[in-house]
C-alpha positions in Angstrom: -10.1 1.1 -5.8 -6.6 -0.3 -6.3 -4.9 -2.6 -3.7 -2.7 0.4 -2.8 -5.7 2.6 -2.2 -7.4 -0.1 -0.1 -4.4 -0.1 2.2 -3.8 3.7 2.3 -4.3 4.5 6.0 -3.8 8.2 5.3 -6.8 8.3 3.0 -9.1 6.6 5.5 -11.3 8.9 7.5 -11.4 8.5 11.3 -14.4 8.1 13.4 -15.0 10.2 16.5 -14.0 8.8 19.9 -16.6 7.1 21.9 -16.5 6.5 25.7 -17.8 2.9 26.1 -18.8 0.7 29.0 -17.3 -2.8 29.0 -20.7 -4.1 27.9 -20.8 -1.7 24.9 -17.3 -2.9 23.9 -18.7 -6.3 23.2 -20.3 -5.3 19.9 -17.0 -4.3 18.4 -15.5 -7.6 19.7 -18.3 -9.5 18.0 -17.4 -7.9 14.7 -13.7 -8.8 15.2 -14.7 -12.4 15.9 -16.6 -12.6 12.6 -13.5 -11.2 10.8 -11.3 -13.9 12.4 -13.5 -16.5 10.8 -12.9 -15.0 7.3 -9.2 -14.6 8.0 -9.1 -18.3 8.9 -10.3 -19.0 5.3 -7.7 -16.8 3.8 -5.0 -18.5 5.9 -6.2 -21.9 4.6 -5.9 -20.8 1.0 -2.4 -19.5 1.8 -1.5 -22.8 3.3 -2.8 -24.6 0.2 -0.7 -22.3 -2.0 2.3 -23.2 0.0 1.5 -26.9 -0.4 1.2 -26.5 -4.2 4.5 -24.7 -4.3 6.1 -27.5 -2.3 4.6 -30.2 -4.5 2.3 -31.5 -1.8 -1.0 -30.5 -3.6 -2.0 -30.1 -7.2 -2.6 -26.6 -8.8 -6.1 -27.7 -9.8 -7.1 -27.8 -6.1 -6.7 -24.0 -5.7 -9.7 -22.8 -7.8 -12.3 -24.8 -5.8 -10.7 -23.6 -2.6 -10.8 -20.0 -3.6 -14.3 -20.2 -5.0 -15.5 -22.2 -2.0 -14.3 -19.6 0.6 -17.4 -18.3 2.4 -16.1 -14.8 1.6 -16.1 -15.5 -2.1 -19.5 -17.2 -2.0 -20.9 -14.3 0.1 -19.6 -11.7 -2.4 -21.0 -13.7 -5.3 -24.5 -13.6 -3.7 -24.1 -9.9 -3.3 -23.4 -9.5 -7.0 -19.7 -8.7 -7.1 -19.3 -8.3 -10.9 -22.5 -6.6 -11.9 -23.8 -4.9 -8.8 -27.1 -6.8 -8.6 -29.4 -6.4 -5.7 -28.6 -8.9 -3.0 -30.9 -11.9 -2.8 -30.4 -12.8 0.8 -29.0 -10.8 3.7 -27.0 -13.7 5.2 -23.5 -12.8 4.4 -20.8 -10.7 6.0 -20.6 -7.7 3.6 -24.4 -7.8 3.1 -24.9 -7.6 6.9 -22.6 -4.7 7.1 -23.9 -2.8 4.0 -27.6 -3.4 4.7 -27.8 -3.6 8.5 -24.8 -2.3 10.4 -23.9 0.7 8.3 -27.4 2.0 7.8 -28.0 1.7 11.6 -24.9 3.7 12.2 -25.8 6.2 9.5 -29.1 7.0 11.1 -27.1 8.5 14.0 -26.2 11.4 11.6 -22.6 11.6 12.8 -20.7 13.1 9.9 -17.3 11.7 11.0 -18.7 8.2 11.3 -20.6 8.5 8.0 -17.3 9.4 6.2 -15.8 6.2 7.6 -18.8 4.2 6.4 -18.6 5.6 2.9 -14.9 4.6 2.8 -15.7 1.1 4.1 -18.3 0.6 1.3 -15.8 1.6 -1.3 -13.3 -0.8 0.2 -15.9 -3.6 0.0 -16.1 -3.0 -3.8 -12.3 -3.0 -4.1 -12.2 -6.3 -2.1 -14.8 -7.8 -4.4 -12.5 -7.0 -7.4 -9.5 -8.6 -5.7 -11.5 -11.8 -4.9 -12.7 -12.1 -8.5 -9.2 -11.5 -9.8 -7.8 -14.2 -7.7 -10.7 -16.6 -8.6 -10.1 -16.0 -12.3 -6.3 -16.6 -11.8 -7.1 -19.8 -9.9 -9.5 -20.9 -12.7 -6.7 -20.3 -15.3 -4.3 -22.3 -13.1 -6.7 -25.2 -12.9 -6.8 -25.3 -16.8 -3.0 -25.1 -17.1 -0.8 -25.5 -14.1 2.1 -23.5 -15.6 4.5 -21.7 -13.1 3.5 -18.3 -14.5 -0.2 -19.0 -13.7 0.7 -20.1 -10.2 2.7 -16.9 -9.7 -0.3 -14.9 -10.9 -2.3 -16.7 -8.2 0.3 -16.0 -5.6 0.4 -12.3 -6.5 -3.4 -12.1 -6.4 -3.6 -13.9 -3.1 -1.0 -11.7 -1.5 -2.8 -8.5 -2.6 -6.1 -9.9 -1.3 -4.7 -11.1 2.0 -3.0 -7.7 2.7 -6.1 -5.7 1.7 -8.5 -7.8 3.7 -6.4 -7.7 6.8 -5.9 -4.0 6.5 -9.7 -3.4 5.8 -10.7 -5.5 8.9 -8.3 -3.6 11.2 -9.6 -0.3 9.9 -13.2 -1.4 10.2 -12.8 -2.8 13.7 -10.9 0.3 14.9 -13.3 2.8 13.4 -16.8 1.3 13.7 -16.3 -1.2 16.5 -16.7 1.5 19.2 -19.6 3.1 17.4 -21.5 -0.2 17.3 -21.4 -0.4 21.1 -22.0 3.3 21.7 -25.1 3.4 19.5 -26.2 -0.1 20.6 -26.1 -1.7 17.1 -26.0 -5.4 17.6 -23.7 -7.6 15.6 
């Protein structure tokens, strides 16, 4: 899935509407809170890139920051490059793919299941973007040439846009279902 496809709202299926009590709304809000934690990491990498561009930090600092993001570590455990079985269900996408989504799929709601299939495809697309950025950051650490920094900046911008778009879509489409079907986050 390309970055453009990841952000294509028109291609994203929509979940059915759910009438929720205030208590049921809490599960979707819990998912959003977890997403904010990951967005904080992305913002920190963006700030570091700004510091590098301004000469306040060294290009070699970027690769460890990108590889050290919990999101990148989580996806590495999941087996981003080779699709290995996960070794521990302790990470964000793992929890979604192996707990949240199956719990929702058991409800046999075709509209919701179409959304879940799209979200899984987006996870794979995000994994590619993270690995692309990590490889660009590694290359920058080896040679801090301006073109390599520009490649990092381009990769980061694509990842940042895609993650933010994915999180909004996920929160909007499955947040209500989590509460309605009483699936705990």
